[in-house]
C-alpha positions in Angstrom: 0.0 0.0 0.1 1.5 3.3 -1.1 2.2 6.0 1.3 -0.7 8.2 0.0 -3.3 5.5 0.5 -2.0 5.1 4.3 -2.1 8.8 4.7 -5.6 8.9 3.5 -6.6 6.0 5.9 -4.8 7.8 8.8 -6.8 11.1 7.6 -9.9 9.2 7.8 -9.5 7.9 11.3 -7.9 11.2 12.6 -10.9 13.2 11.3 -13.5 10.8 12.6 -11.7 10.7 16.0 -11.9 14.5 16.2 -15.5 14.5 15.1 -16.4 12.1 18.0 -14.4 14.2 20.7 -15.7 17.5 19.5 -19.5 16.0 19.6 -19.0 14.7 23.2 -17.5 18.2 24.3 -20.1 20.2 22.7 -22.9 17.9 24.0 -21.3 18.1 27.2 -21.3 22.1 27.2 -24.2 22.9 25.1 -26.5 20.1 25.1 -27.8 17.4 22.8 -29.3 19.5 19.9 -25.8 21.3 19.6 -24.0 18.0 19.6 -26.3 16.7 16.8 -25.4 19.9 14.7 -21.9 19.4 15.1 -22.1 15.6 14.4 -24.3 16.6 11.3 -21.5 18.3 9.6 -19.5 14.9 9.9 -21.9 12.5 8.4 -19.9 11.8 5.3 -16.9 11.3 7.6 -18.9 8.5 9.1 -19.1 6.6 6.0 -15.4 7.5 4.8 -14.3 5.9 7.9 -16.1 2.9 7.2 -14.6 2.9 3.7 -11.1 3.4 4.9 -11.1 -0.2 6.3 -11.9 -1.5 2.6 -8.7 0.4 1.1 -6.6 -2.6 1.3 -8.8 -4.9 -0.8 -11.1 -2.6 -2.8 -10.9 -1.7 -6.3 -10.8 1.8 -8.1 -14.7 2.3 -7.2 -13.7 2.9 -3.5 -11.3 5.7 -4.2 -13.6 7.4 -6.7 -16.6 7.0 -4.0 -14.3 8.5 -1.2 -13.3 11.3 -3.3 -17.1 12.2 -4.1 -18.0 11.8 -0.5 -15.2 13.9 0.5 -16.4 16.7 -1.7 -19.9 16.5 -0.3 -18.3 16.6 3.2 -16.7 20.0 2.3 -19.9 21.4 1.4 -21.5 20.0 4.4 -18.6 21.5 6.4 -18.8 24.8 4.7 -22.4 25.0 5.5 -21.9 24.1 9.2 -19.0 27.0 9.3 -21.3 29.6 7.5 -24.2 29.0 9.7 -22.2 28.8 12.9 -23.8 25.5 13.8 -20.8 23.7 13.9 -17.7 25.0 15.4 -15.5 21.9 14.3 -16.5 22.3 10.8 -13.0 23.3 9.8 -11.5 20.0 10.9 -14.0 18.3 8.5 -13.0 20.7 5.7 -9.4 20.2 6.1 -9.6 16.4 6.5 -11.7 16.2 3.3 -9.3 18.3 1.5 -6.5 16.3 2.7 -8.3 13.0 1.6 -8.9 14.4 -1.9 -5.3 15.4 -2.3 -4.1 11.9 -1.0 -6.2 9.9 -3.0 -5.9 11.9 -6.2 -2.2 11.1 -6.4 -0.9 8.9 -9.1 0.4 6.3 -6.8 -3.1 6.1 -5.1 -4.7 5.7 -8.6 -2.1 2.9 -9.5 -2.8 1.0 -6.1 -6.7 1.0 -6.6 -6.3 0.1 -10.3 -3.8 -2.8 -9.9 -4.7 -6.5 -11.1 -6.5 -8.5 -8.6 -6.0 -12.2 -8.1 -8.9 -14.1 -8.7 
């Protein structure tokens, strides 16, 4: 597995970890409704977190799907930051941008397009 794909997995795990910590912290300070708003900006991050476990054995579809979901995550993070409902939206934005950059590299494309043993 090339370093760009490993970096993408680490970015997914770190972003989801931050999302959970921020959700708990905001829930403790401001209540359940505010915690739900914070977690709402990280919904695509949850799906990306699950998909990161498939990177070692999945085909190019997982790379393309991850890039598309990261783009949606950027839109959700920008909406949360613009409305002020999600103070941690910047972490989701940075994580999604870094994920797009790492999965768009040539080495990541070659990894996901490699021939598979039948």
